[in-house]
C-alpha positions as CSV (number, residue, x, y, z in Angstrom):
1,X,26.9,210.4,115.9
2,X,24.5,207.7,115.9
3,X,21.4,210.0,115.4
4,X,22.5,210.6,111.7
5,X,22.8,206.2,111.3
6,X,18.9,206.7,112.3
7,X,18.3,208.8,109.4
8,X,20.2,207.2,106.7
9,X,20.5,203.6,106.8
10,X,18.7,201.6,104.5
11,X,18.5,198.0,106.7
12,X,15.9,199.6,109.0
13,X,18.4,199.3,111.9
14,X,16.9,201.0,115.2
15,X,20.0,199.5,117.7
16,X,23.7,199.8,117.2
17,X,26.1,196.9,118.6
18,X,29.2,199.1,120.7
19,X,30.4,195.6,121.5
20,X,30.3,192.3,120.2
21,X,32.4,189.2,121.9
22,X,32.5,185.4,121.5
23,X,32.6,183.1,124.7
24,X,34.1,180.2,122.7
25,X,34.3,178.1,125.5
26,X,30.3,178.9,126.5
27,X,29.6,179.1,122.0
28,X,28.1,182.2,123.0
29,X,28.6,185.6,121.2
30,X,27.7,188.4,123.5
31,X,26.6,191.8,121.9
32,X,26.3,195.1,123.8
33,X,23.7,197.5,121.5
34,X,23.7,201.1,122.6
35,X,20.3,200.8,124.5
36,X,21.8,199.7,127.0
37,X,20.8,195.7,126.5
38,X,23.1,192.6,126.3
39,X,22.4,189.8,124.4
40,X,23.7,186.0,124.7
41,X,22.8,184.2,121.7
42,X,24.0,180.6,121.6
43,X,26.1,179.6,119.0
44,X,23.2,176.7,118.1
45,X,20.5,179.3,118.2
46,X,22.1,181.5,115.9
47,X,23.0,178.8,113.2
48,X,19.6,177.2,112.8
49,X,17.9,180.9,112.9
50,X,20.3,181.6,110.5
51,X,19.2,184.7,107.8
52,X,20.9,182.5,105.1
53,X,18.6,181.0,101.8
54,X,19.7,177.3,103.0
55,X,17.7,177.7,106.7
56,X,15.2,180.7,105.7
57,X,14.2,179.3,102.2
58,X,13.4,182.3,99.7
59,X,10.0,183.0,100.9
60,X,7.3,182.6,103.4
61,X,6.9,178.8,104.6
62,X,10.1,177.9,103.6
63,X,12.4,177.7,106.3
64,X,13.8,174.5,107.0
65,X,14.4,172.7,110.5
66,X,18.1,172.5,111.1
67,X,18.9,169.1,113.1
68,X,22.5,168.4,115.1
69,X,23.5,171.0,115.7
70,X,24.3,171.0,119.9
71,X,27.4,171.1,119.9
72,X,28.2,173.4,116.6
73,X,30.4,176.9,117.0
74,X,31.6,179.8,115.8
75,X,34.7,180.0,114.5
76,X,35.1,183.5,113.2
77,X,33.2,186.9,113.0
78,X,33.4,188.9,109.5
79,X,31.9,192.2,109.6
80,X,29.8,193.2,106.5
81,X,29.9,197.0,105.7
82,X,28.6,198.4,108.9
83,X,25.4,197.3,108.9
84,X,26.0,193.4,109.6
85,X,28.6,190.3,110.6
86,X,29.0,187.2,108.9
87,X,29.2,184.6,110.7
88,X,31.5,181.1,110.5
89,X,30.2,178.1,111.9
90,X,32.3,175.0,112.7
91,X,30.0,172.9,110.6
92,X,31.1,175.4,107.2
93,X,28.1,177.0,107.5
94,X,29.1,181.2,106.7
95,X,26.1,181.9,104.0
96,X,24.3,184.1,106.6
97,X,24.8,187.9,107.3
98,X,23.2,189.2,110.4
99,X,22.3,192.3,110.8
100,X,22.0,194.6,113.6
101,X,18.5,194.7,113.4
102,X,18.5,190.9,112.7
103,X,21.1,190.1,116.3
104,X,18.3,192.3,118.1
105,X,15.1,190.4,116.9
106,X,17.0,187.3,118.0
107,X,18.3,188.4,121.0
108,X,14.6,189.9,122.2
109,X,12.9,186.8,120.4
110,X,15.2,183.9,121.9
111,X,13.1,182.2,124.7
112,X,10.3,181.7,122.1
113,X,12.4,181.1,119.4
114,X,14.0,178.1,121.7
115,X,10.7,176.9,122.4
116,X,9.4,176.6,118.5
117,X,13.0,175.3,117.6
118,X,12.7,171.9,120.0
119,X,8.8,171.8,118.7
120,X,9.8,171.8,115.1
121,X,12.8,169.4,115.9
122,X,10.2,166.9,117.6
123,X,6.9,167.5,115.5
124,X,10.0,166.0,112.7
125,X,11.7,163.2,115.1
126,X,15.1,164.8,114.4
127,X,17.1,165.7,117.3
128,X,19.5,168.7,118.5
129,X,22.6,166.0,118.4
130,X,25.0,165.3,116.2
131,X,24.1,162.4,114.5
132,X,26.1,159.1,115.7
133,X,26.4,160.7,119.2
134,X,26.3,158.7,122.3
135,X,25.6,159.5,125.4
Protein backbone atom coordinates (compact mmCIF):
# COMPACT_ATOMS: atom_id res chain seq x y z
CA UNK A 1 0.00 0.00 0.00
CA UNK A 2 1.47 3.37 -1.05
CA UNK A 3 0.43 5.26 2.11
CA UNK A 4 2.70 3.03 4.21
CA UNK A 5 5.70 4.27 2.21
CA UNK A 6 4.89 7.89 3.01
CA UNK A 7 4.99 7.26 6.74
CA UNK A 8 8.27 5.33 6.73
CA UNK A 9 10.30 6.63 3.78
CA UNK A 10 13.54 8.20 5.05
CA UNK A 11 14.17 9.89 1.67
CA UNK A 12 11.16 12.21 1.83
CA UNK A 13 9.44 10.62 -1.16
CA UNK A 14 5.91 11.85 -1.73
CA UNK A 15 5.51 10.74 -5.36
CA UNK A 16 6.30 7.19 -6.42
CA UNK A 17 7.06 6.14 -10.00
CA UNK A 18 4.66 3.70 -11.58
CA UNK A 19 6.71 3.20 -14.73
CA UNK A 20 10.09 4.31 -16.05
CA UNK A 21 10.84 4.09 -19.79
CA UNK A 22 13.99 4.90 -21.71
CA UNK A 23 13.39 6.24 -25.20
CA UNK A 24 16.83 5.69 -26.70
CA UNK A 25 15.98 7.32 -30.03
CA UNK A 26 14.95 10.61 -28.43
CA UNK A 27 17.44 10.28 -25.55
CA UNK A 28 14.64 10.81 -23.04
CA UNK A 29 13.74 9.15 -19.76
CA UNK A 30 9.98 9.03 -19.26
CA UNK A 31 8.69 8.65 -15.71
CA UNK A 32 5.03 8.11 -14.82
CA UNK A 33 4.28 9.03 -11.21
CA UNK A 34 1.43 7.88 -8.98
CA UNK A 35 -0.24 11.32 -9.03
CA UNK A 36 -0.88 11.00 -12.79
CA UNK A 37 2.05 13.22 -13.83
CA UNK A 38 4.46 12.04 -16.52
CA UNK A 39 7.80 13.74 -17.01
CA UNK A 40 10.01 13.46 -20.10
CA UNK A 41 13.54 14.18 -18.98
CA UNK A 42 16.29 14.66 -21.57
CA UNK A 43 19.45 12.61 -21.01
CA UNK A 44 21.48 15.80 -21.30
CA UNK A 45 19.54 17.47 -18.49
CA UNK A 46 19.83 14.38 -16.30
CA UNK A 47 23.58 14.26 -16.93
CA UNK A 48 24.28 17.93 -16.20
CA UNK A 49 22.00 17.88 -13.13
CA UNK A 50 23.31 14.55 -11.83
CA UNK A 51 23.07 14.38 -8.04
CA UNK A 52 26.65 13.07 -7.89
CA UNK A 53 29.33 14.88 -5.91
CA UNK A 54 31.26 15.21 -9.19
CA UNK A 55 28.53 17.56 -10.47
CA UNK A 56 26.93 18.96 -7.33
CA UNK A 57 30.06 19.21 -5.20
CA UNK A 58 30.10 18.53 -1.47
CA UNK A 59 28.34 21.68 -0.34
CA UNK A 60 26.50 24.83 -1.36
CA UNK A 61 28.06 26.79 -4.20
CA UNK A 62 30.21 23.92 -5.46
CA UNK A 63 28.06 22.84 -8.40
CA UNK A 64 30.04 22.29 -11.60
CA UNK A 65 28.90 23.40 -15.05
CA UNK A 66 29.11 20.33 -17.28
CA UNK A 67 29.65 21.29 -20.92
CA UNK A 68 29.62 19.33 -24.16
CA UNK A 69 26.83 16.88 -23.32
CA UNK A 70 24.26 17.70 -26.03
CA UNK A 71 24.57 14.18 -27.50
CA UNK A 72 24.91 12.20 -24.26
CA UNK A 73 22.82 9.03 -24.03
CA UNK A 74 21.72 6.79 -21.20
CA UNK A 75 23.15 3.28 -21.55
CA UNK A 76 21.51 1.63 -18.55
CA UNK A 77 19.13 2.14 -15.66
CA UNK A 78 19.81 0.27 -12.42
CA UNK A 79 17.48 0.17 -9.41
CA UNK A 80 18.89 1.37 -6.09
CA UNK A 81 16.82 -0.09 -3.29
CA UNK A 82 13.19 0.98 -3.51
CA UNK A 83 13.92 4.70 -3.56
CA UNK A 84 16.09 5.53 -6.60
CA UNK A 85 17.81 4.60 -9.84
CA UNK A 86 21.39 4.91 -11.03
CA UNK A 87 21.79 6.07 -14.61
CA UNK A 88 24.79 5.01 -16.66
CA UNK A 89 25.64 7.52 -19.37
CA UNK A 90 27.70 6.91 -22.49
CA UNK A 91 30.31 9.42 -21.29
CA UNK A 92 30.96 6.85 -18.51
CA UNK A 93 29.36 8.96 -15.75
CA UNK A 94 27.46 6.63 -13.43
CA UNK A 95 27.89 7.91 -9.89
CA UNK A 96 24.63 9.83 -9.52
CA UNK A 97 21.77 8.20 -7.62
CA UNK A 98 18.48 9.72 -8.75
CA UNK A 99 15.91 9.39 -5.96
CA UNK A 100 12.21 9.44 -6.82
CA UNK A 101 11.99 12.81 -5.06
CA UNK A 102 14.87 14.24 -7.12
CA UNK A 103 13.45 12.94 -10.41
CA UNK A 104 10.11 14.54 -9.60
CA UNK A 105 11.80 17.85 -8.72
CA UNK A 106 13.79 17.76 -11.98
CA UNK A 107 10.55 17.20 -13.88
CA UNK A 108 8.80 20.08 -12.16
CA UNK A 109 11.75 22.47 -12.62
CA UNK A 110 13.15 21.35 -15.97
CA UNK A 111 12.17 24.48 -17.91
CA UNK A 112 13.98 26.76 -15.43
CA UNK A 113 16.90 24.32 -15.13
CA UNK A 114 17.44 24.51 -18.90
CA UNK A 115 17.46 28.32 -18.80
CA UNK A 116 19.89 28.36 -15.87
CA UNK A 117 22.13 25.73 -17.51
CA UNK A 118 22.39 27.61 -20.78
CA UNK A 119 23.09 30.88 -18.94
CA UNK A 120 25.85 29.20 -16.91
CA UNK A 121 27.41 27.82 -20.09
CA UNK A 122 27.29 31.22 -21.77
CA UNK A 123 28.77 32.96 -18.73
CA UNK A 124 31.77 30.60 -18.87
CA UNK A 125 32.10 30.63 -22.66
CA UNK A 126 31.16 26.96 -22.86
CA UNK A 127 28.93 25.02 -25.22
CA UNK A 128 26.46 22.16 -25.08
CA UNK A 129 28.24 20.65 -28.08
CA UNK A 130 31.02 18.11 -27.63
CA UNK A 131 34.52 19.41 -28.36
CA UNK A 132 35.52 19.03 -31.97
CA UNK A 133 31.96 18.74 -33.28
CA UNK A 134 31.43 20.72 -36.45
CA UNK A 135 28.17 21.87 -38.00
